[in-house]
C-alpha positions as CSV (number, residue, x, y, z in Angstrom):
1,X,-1.6,18.0,-0.8
2,X,-4.0,16.9,1.8
3,X,-4.3,14.9,5.0
4,X,-4.0,11.6,3.1
5,X,-0.6,12.5,1.6
6,X,0.6,13.7,4.9
7,X,-0.4,10.5,6.6
8,X,1.4,8.6,3.9
9,X,4.5,10.8,4.4
10,X,4.5,10.1,8.2
11,X,4.1,6.3,7.6
12,X,7.0,6.3,5.2
13,X,9.2,8.1,7.7
14,X,8.2,5.4,10.3
15,X,9.0,2.7,7.8
16,X,12.5,4.2,7.1
17,X,13.1,4.6,10.8
18,X,12.1,1.0,11.5
19,X,14.5,-0.1,8.8
20,X,17.4,1.8,10.4
21,X,16.5,0.6,13.9
22,X,16.3,-3.1,12.8
23,X,19.2,-2.9,10.3
24,X,16.9,-4.7,8.0
25,X,14.4,-4.0,5.2
26,X,11.5,-2.1,6.5
27,X,7.9,-3.1,5.7
28,X,6.9,-2.4,2.1
29,X,10.4,-3.2,0.9
30,X,10.3,-7.0,1.5
31,X,11.2,-9.6,0.5
32,X,14.9,-9.6,-0.5
33,X,16.9,-12.9,-0.5
34,X,19.8,-13.0,1.9
35,X,21.9,-14.0,-1.1
36,X,21.1,-10.8,-3.0
37,X,24.2,-8.8,-3.9
38,X,24.8,-5.5,-2.0
39,X,21.9,-6.5,0.4
40,X,23.3,-4.3,3.2
41,X,23.5,-1.3,0.9
42,X,20.0,-1.9,-0.3
43,X,18.7,-1.8,3.2
44,X,20.0,1.7,3.8
45,X,19.0,2.8,0.3
46,X,15.4,1.9,0.9
47,X,15.5,3.5,4.3
48,X,16.8,6.7,2.7
49,X,14.1,6.6,0.0
50,X,11.4,6.1,2.7
51,X,12.5,8.8,5.0
52,X,13.5,11.2,2.2
53,X,10.4,10.8,0.2
54,X,8.2,11.0,3.3
55,X,9.9,14.2,4.5
56,X,9.6,15.6,1.0
57,X,5.9,15.0,0.8
58,X,5.4,17.2,3.8
59,X,6.4,20.3,1.9
60,X,4.7,21.5,-1.3
61,X,8.0,22.6,-3.0
62,X,9.5,19.2,-2.7
63,X,6.4,17.0,-2.9
64,X,6.5,16.4,-6.7
65,X,10.2,15.3,-6.6
66,X,9.5,13.2,-3.5
67,X,6.6,11.4,-5.1
68,X,8.7,10.8,-8.2
69,X,11.6,9.3,-6.3
70,X,9.2,7.1,-4.3
71,X,7.4,6.0,-7.5
72,X,10.6,5.1,-9.3
73,X,12.0,3.2,-6.3
74,X,8.8,1.2,-5.8
75,X,8.5,0.3,-9.5
76,X,12.1,-0.9,-9.7
77,X,11.6,-2.8,-6.4
78,X,8.4,-4.5,-7.7
79,X,10.1,-5.6,-10.9
80,X,13.4,-6.7,-9.3
81,X,12.0,-8.5,-6.2
82,X,8.2,-9.1,-6.5
83,X,7.9,-10.2,-10.1
84,X,10.5,-13.0,-9.7
85,X,8.6,-14.4,-6.7
86,X,5.4,-14.5,-8.8
87,X,7.2,-16.3,-11.6
88,X,8.6,-18.9,-9.2
89,X,5.3,-19.5,-7.4
90,X,2.4,-18.2,-9.5
91,X,-0.2,-20.6,-8.0
92,X,0.4,-19.5,-4.4
93,X,-2.1,-16.9,-3.1
94,X,0.3,-15.3,-0.6
95,X,2.8,-14.6,-3.4
96,X,0.2,-12.4,-5.1
97,X,-0.9,-10.8,-1.8
98,X,2.7,-9.7,-1.0
99,X,3.2,-8.3,-4.4
100,X,-0.2,-6.5,-4.2
101,X,1.1,-4.7,-1.1
102,X,3.9,-3.2,-3.1
103,X,1.6,-2.5,-6.0
104,X,-0.8,-0.6,-3.8
105,X,2.1,1.6,-2.7
106,X,3.1,2.1,-6.3
107,X,-0.4,3.1,-7.0
108,X,-0.5,5.8,-4.3
109,X,2.9,7.1,-5.3
110,X,1.7,7.3,-9.0
111,X,-1.5,9.1,-8.1
112,X,0.5,11.7,-6.1
113,X,3.2,12.2,-8.7
114,X,0.7,12.4,-11.6
115,X,-1.5,14.8,-9.7
116,X,1.3,17.1,-8.7
117,X,3.2,17.2,-12.0
118,X,1.9,19.1,-15.0
119,X,1.2,16.8,-18.0
120,X,3.5,17.2,-21.0
121,X,2.6,16.9,-24.6
122,X,3.2,13.2,-24.9
123,X,3.3,12.3,-21.3
124,X,0.8,9.6,-20.3
125,X,2.1,9.0,-16.8
126,X,1.3,12.4,-15.4
127,X,-1.8,14.5,-15.2
128,X,-5.2,12.8,-15.3
129,X,-4.0,9.8,-17.4
130,X,-1.4,9.1,-14.8
131,X,-3.9,9.4,-12.0
132,X,-6.2,6.9,-13.7
133,X,-3.3,4.5,-14.1
134,X,-2.6,4.7,-10.4
135,X,-6.2,4.1,-9.5
136,X,-6.3,1.1,-11.8
137,X,-3.2,-0.4,-10.1
138,X,-4.7,0.1,-6.7
139,X,-7.9,-1.7,-7.8
140,X,-5.8,-4.6,-9.2
141,X,-4.0,-4.8,-5.9
142,X,-7.2,-5.2,-3.9
143,X,-8.2,-8.4,-5.7
144,X,-5.3,-10.5,-4.5
145,X,-6.0,-9.2,-1.0
146,X,-9.5,-10.7,-1.2
147,X,-8.3,-13.9,-2.8
148,X,-5.7,-14.4,0.0
149,X,-8.5,-14.0,2.6
150,X,-10.5,-16.7,1.0
151,X,-7.5,-19.0,0.4
152,X,-6.3,-18.7,4.0
153,X,-9.5,-18.6,6.0
154,X,-8.2,-20.3,9.1
155,X,-5.1,-18.2,9.4
156,X,-7.0,-14.9,8.8
157,X,-9.7,-15.9,11.2
158,X,-7.1,-16.2,13.9
159,X,-6.5,-12.5,13.6
160,X,-10.2,-11.5,14.2
161,X,-10.6,-10.0,17.7
162,X,-11.9,-12.6,20.2
163,X,-14.9,-10.4,21.1
164,X,-16.3,-10.6,17.6
165,X,-18.6,-13.6,16.8
166,X,-18.4,-15.8,13.7
167,X,-14.7,-15.3,12.8
168,X,-14.9,-17.2,9.6
169,X,-17.8,-15.1,8.4
170,X,-15.8,-11.9,8.9
171,X,-13.0,-13.4,6.8
172,X,-15.4,-14.2,3.9
173,X,-17.0,-10.8,4.2
174,X,-13.8,-8.8,4.1
175,X,-12.3,-11.0,1.4
176,X,-15.4,-10.4,-0.8
177,X,-15.3,-6.7,0.0
178,X,-11.7,-6.4,-1.3
179,X,-12.6,-8.1,-4.6
180,X,-15.8,-6.1,-5.0
181,X,-14.0,-2.8,-4.3
182,X,-11.3,-3.7,-6.9
183,X,-13.9,-4.4,-9.5
184,X,-15.9,-1.2,-8.7
185,X,-12.8,1.0,-9.0
186,X,-11.8,-0.7,-12.3
187,X,-15.2,-0.3,-13.8
188,X,-16.0,3.1,-12.4
189,X,-19.2,1.9,-10.8
190,X,-19.4,3.7,-7.4
191,X,-15.6,3.9,-7.5
192,X,-15.3,6.7,-4.9
193,X,-17.6,4.9,-2.4
194,X,-15.8,1.6,-3.0
195,X,-12.4,3.2,-2.4
196,X,-13.6,5.0,0.7
197,X,-15.1,1.8,2.2
198,X,-12.2,-0.4,1.5
199,X,-9.8,2.2,3.0
200,X,-12.0,2.3,6.1
201,X,-11.8,-1.5,6.2
202,X,-8.0,-1.4,6.1
203,X,-8.0,1.3,8.8
204,X,-10.2,-0.9,11.0
205,X,-7.9,-3.8,10.6
206,X,-5.1,-1.5,11.8
207,X,-7.2,-0.3,14.7
208,X,-8.7,-3.6,15.8
209,X,-6.0,-6.1,15.0
210,X,-2.5,-4.6,15.0
211,X,-2.7,-1.5,17.3
212,X,-3.9,-3.7,20.3
213,X,-0.9,-6.0,19.7
214,X,1.5,-3.0,19.8
215,X,-0.4,-1.6,22.9
216,X,0.3,-4.8,24.7
217,X,4.0,-4.0,24.4
218,X,4.9,-6.7,21.9
219,X,8.5,-6.9,20.7
220,X,7.6,-9.3,17.9
221,X,9.3,-7.8,14.8
222,X,6.6,-9.3,12.5
223,X,3.7,-7.6,14.4
224,X,5.4,-4.2,14.2
225,X,6.0,-4.9,10.5
226,X,2.4,-5.9,9.9
227,X,1.2,-2.7,11.7
228,X,3.3,-0.5,9.5
229,X,2.2,-2.3,6.4
230,X,-1.5,-1.9,7.4
231,X,-0.9,1.8,8.1
232,X,0.8,2.2,4.8
233,X,-2.0,0.5,2.9
234,X,-4.6,2.6,4.7
235,X,-2.8,5.8,3.7
236,X,-2.4,4.6,0.1
237,X,-6.1,3.9,0.0
238,X,-6.9,7.3,1.3
239,X,-4.7,8.9,-1.3
240,X,-6.6,7.0,-4.1
241,X,-9.9,7.9,-2.5
242,X,-8.9,11.6,-2.4
243,X,-8.0,11.4,-6.1
244,X,-11.5,10.1,-6.9
245,X,-13.1,13.0,-5.0
246,X,-11.0,15.4,-6.9
247,X,-12.1,13.8,-10.2
248,X,-15.7,14.1,-9.2
249,X,-15.4,17.8,-8.4
250,X,-13.6,18.4,-11.6
251,X,-16.3,16.7,-13.7
252,X,-18.9,18.7,-11.9
């Protein structure tokens, strides 16, 4: 349990709090069709999972259970609400990008749960095997992020701070960085460095793009949502990066 898991815990509490304040699904738990049965109940269930798992991760005694609840909830959510969207629109880049956001959170929860829980005799989802699965899922999530940058250059370039030159060039650079980092983590080639750099990139997005919007006093629901998503992804990347540092020390 380090700073990365505590940051993730605090972000989860913020996500749950936002969900309760908005009486709607918080970031990370989108999208859910308005026609979905028991939609109102699902809003409060996801808020409870977010706040409860976040609070649980702050304490060592409850951290394993909290990570397990978060992992189970996110996996079920991904299957129930992200996979159908991919099936309906498999050629749309933003479909994969949105699903990758959920997958990155699944990856972080899996890394935490697997790292905290002792591996059983036939248990391949905990211990070091489980941590490796989490890292691989995070790497796979990075690739759609990069593809979406390259597919929506104009829209992404509009988010680049005005004081930076060559907006399109930054979009191509960051998109390529996501893809390269995903490949590096999957192959194990400079995986720790790649995870650290791509996490720093996501943190800079939060700092340079979304925090200024919040600081200007925006009441735009979507901007608050994007800020929380960016914070969550940064925290997830940090969790994965920490797991790679631990693996390096262990092998040494």
